[in-house]
N, C-alpha and C positions, 0 to 999 in steps of 0.2 A: 504493500500500500504506500509505503514511504517513497519507493522508487517511482510509482505511478504519479504521486503528488509532485515529485521533482520534475518529472517529464511534463506535467500539466503546467507547472510554473515556467519551465524553460521554453517549451514549445506549445504555447496555448493555441487552441483552435476555437474559433467562434462559429456559431450557427446564425446565419442571416435569416430574416423572416420576410415572407412575401405578404399576402393579404390574409391575416389571421381569420380562421373560420370559413374561408372560401378557397381552401387548397384544392378542392375537387374542380373548381372552375378556373384555375390558373391559366389553362390553355386559352379559354375565351377572354379572360381579363387581359391577356397579353396582346390582343388585337388592338384595343384603344391605346395601350402603352406604345406599341410599335408605331401607330399613327402619330402619336404625340412626339416621339423621338424623331420620326421622319420629318415632321414639320419643323422641329427645332434645328435639326442638322441642315436641311435644305434651305430654310429661311435665313438662318445666320450665315451660311456659306454664300448664299446669293447676295446678301447685303455686303459682305466682305469683298466678293468678286466685283460687284458694281463699284464700290468705292476705290478699289485698287486700279481698275481698268479705265474708269471714266475721269478724265482730268477736271471736268466741271465740278466734281465732288471732292477735289483736293482742297478742302477748306477746314478750319478748326472744328466746326460742329461735326463734320463727317469723320474726322480723325478720331474724335471721342466715340462716335457711334461705331467705328470699326473696332475700337478697343472693347466696347460693350459686346459686340457680336462675337469677337474672338473668345472673350471670357465665357459667354453663354454657351458657345460651341464646346469649350473645354468642360464646363459643368455637365452638359448633356452626356458627353463621352465618358466622364469619370464615373457615372452611376449606371450607364446603360448596360455594361457587361454583366454586372452582378444582378441587376434587376431582371433582365431578360433570361439569364441563366436559371434563376429561381423559378420564374413563370413557365419556362419551356421544359427544363430538365430537372427541376427541384434540386439544383446544385447549390446547397446552402453553406457548405464549409468554406471557411477562409482563415488563413493563418494570421498571426499578429503582424508579421512583416508586411504581408499583402494589405492588411487593414491600415497600417501606418502609411503605406504608399498611397492608398486611396484617399485617406484623410488629408495627406499633404496637398493633393490636387483639389479635393472637394472644399476643404476649409480655406486653402490658399486662394483659390479662384473666387470664393465668396468674399474674402477680404479685398481682393483686387477689384471685384465688381462694385463693392461699396466705395472704394476710392475713385473709380471711374465715374460713378454717379455724382460724386463731389466735383470732379473735374467738369462734368457736363453742367452742373449747377453754376459753377464759376463762368463757364462759357456763356450761359444764358444771361447771367448778371452783367457781364461786360457788353454783350450784344444789345441789351435793353438800356442799361444805365450809362454806358460810355461807348456808343456805337462808332464814333469818329476814330477812336483809338483801338478798335477791335482787332484789326490785323497787325498792329504794332505790338499789342500786349500778348496776343495769342499767336506767337510765331511757331514755326515747325520745331525749332530747337527747344522752345519753352514747353511745348506739348510733349516732346520726347523726354525732357527732364522730369516732367510730372509723371509720365508713365514709368520711368526708371525708379522714381521715389516710391511709387505704389508697389513695385516688385520688390524693392529692397525692404520696405516696411513689412511686407508679407513674409519674406524669407526669415527676417530677424525675429518675427513674432511666432511663426509656425514651427520652426525647427526645434527650439527648446520645449515647446508644448508637446511635440511628438516624441522627442528623446526621453521625456519623463515617463513615457508609457513602458519603455523597455524594462526598467527594474521592477515593475508591478508584478504581484503574485496573484494568479487567477486559480481559484480552487473550487469553484462551483460550476453549475451548468451555465456555460457561456453562450446563452441565447440572446442575441441582439434584437432590438425592437423593430428594426427597419431592414430594407433590402440593400443597405450599404452601411459602411462604418461611419458612425457619428460620435465625435469625441465624448460628449456627456454620457452617451449610451454605453461606451466602452468602459469608462472609469467607474461607472455604477456597478460593474460586475467584479471589480477587484476586491480581494480580501485584505490587501495591505493598505497602509495609510495613503490616502489620495489627496491630502490637504495641499501639497505642493502643486499637484495637477489642477485642483480647483482654483487655487490662487492664480496660477499662470493663465488658466482659461478666462478668469475674470479680468485680469490685466489686458489680455488680448481683446476681449469684448469692449473694454473701456477705450482702448487705443484705436479701435476700428469703428464699430458702430457708435460708441459713446462720443467720439470726436466727429465722425463724418455726418451723422444725422443732425446735430446742432448747426454745422456749417451749411447744410442744405437748407435748413429752416431759416437761418439768418439771410442767406442769399435771396430766398423768396420773399422775405419781409421787405428787403431793399428793392426787389423787382416790383412788388405790388405797390410800394410807396411811389416808385418812379412812374408806373403805369397810371396810377390814380391822379398824378399831377398833369397828365395830358388832357388837353381841352376837348378833343374830339372823341366821342364814344366809339366811332368807327376805328379810329387809330388805336384806341385802347384794346379793342377786340382783336385787331390785327396783330398787335405786339404780343398780347397775352397768349394768342393761339399758337405762337412759336414755342411756348413752354409746355403745352399740353402733353406732348409725347413724353417729355422728360418726367413730368409729374406722374404720368401713368407708369413709367419704368420704376420710379422710386416707390410707388404704392405696391406694385406687384413683387418688389424685392423685399421691402421691409415688413409688410403686413404678414406674409407667411412665416418669415423668420421670427418675428416677435411671437406669433401664435404658437409655433412649434416650441419655442423656449418656455412659454407659459404652460403648455401641455406637459412638457418634461418636468417642470418644477412643481406645478400645482395640480396637474390632472392625472395623478397616478391611479386614481380609482376609475378613470375613464376607460371605456372598452379599448382593447388593443387595436382594433380596426381603426379607431380614431387616430391613434398615434401613427399608424402605418400610412393612412391617407394624408395626414398633415405633413408627414415627412416627404411623401412623393410630390405633394403640391408645392412644398417649399423649394425643391430643386428643379421641378419640371415647368412650373408656371412662368418664371422669367425667360428661359430660353425659348419657350413656345410663343409667348405673347409679345415679347419685345419686337421681333421682326414684323409681326402683324401690325402692331401699333405704329411703328415707324414707316412701314410701307403705306398704310392708310392715311396717316396724318402728315407725312412729309412728301410734298409734291415732287421734288426732284428725285428722291429715292424711288417713288412709285413709277415715274416716267422711265427711269433707267431700267428698272426690273421688268416692266412691261415690254420695253424695247428689246431686252435680252431674251425674253420668253417668246416673243412673236416675230422677231426678225427672221426673214427667210434666209 
C-alpha cells in the first residue's frame, strides 16, 4: 500500500469529466460541440487571414483584433482535444505533466486575452477622446511593445503557479470536474498543504483580472464623458457604435469567468452538470462569439470576409 501511495504521489493521474449524468448521450452531445469548435476555428482563422492579407486592415484597431482572434484560436485548440476525446472515446485519463501543459496554455491564453481587451479599450479611448493623435500614439512599434508586455506578464505569473503543483501529494480519487484541467479544480484534490498555491493563484487573479477590469471600466467612463459632450445625437450614436463590438467581447469574456469562479467557490452543492456546463461556456463562448460579433458589427471586416468567401 505504501508503494502504491508513493506511485500515486509521484505519478498522479487525473480523470476528466464530460457531461455528468449524460454519459450515454456523449456521442450526440459531441455534435453541437464539434459545430461550436468548427465555428471558433474557422471564424478566428478567417479574421486573422483577412487582417494579414488585406493592407486596408493594417490599422491599430485591427492589430488588436488579430491578437484577440489568435488568442481565441489558441483557447479553442487547448481544450478541444480532451473535450472531444471524452465525448467520442471516453478517454478520461490525463497525467499531471499533461495537465500542467494544458493549464499553461489555457490559463496563459486567458491572461493574454484579458490584456488584449485592455489594449482594445485603450485603442477605443484614444480613437474617441484624442482622434487627431490616434496614429501617432498607437504606432506599430507601440502595439508590438504592448503585446510583448502581455506575454511577459503571462509567463512570469503562470510559470510559478504551475511549478507549485509538482510537489503536491495526491492520495484520493483524482476526478476533475471538467473536460480539461483547471487550476482551482486540481489543487482541490491535493492532500498536502495548498496554501502557497492558493496565495499564488490569488496574486495572479489580482494582477490580471483585478488590474485589467478596472482599466477597462475607467477607459469607458472617459469615453462616455467624451461622447456625452458632443452636441449632435447622430454623432454620439456614430462614435459610440464603434465601441459596441468591444463591449460585447468584454461581456462574453468576463461574465462566464466570474460565474465559473463563483460556482467553484460558493456553488459546491450545485449539480455537477452545472459546473460542467459553466466550464464549457467559459472557454467556448468567447472564441465562438467574438468572430461573429466583429464580422456583424465591423463593416470593413464583414466586407473583406464576404469578398474572400464569394470571390470567384
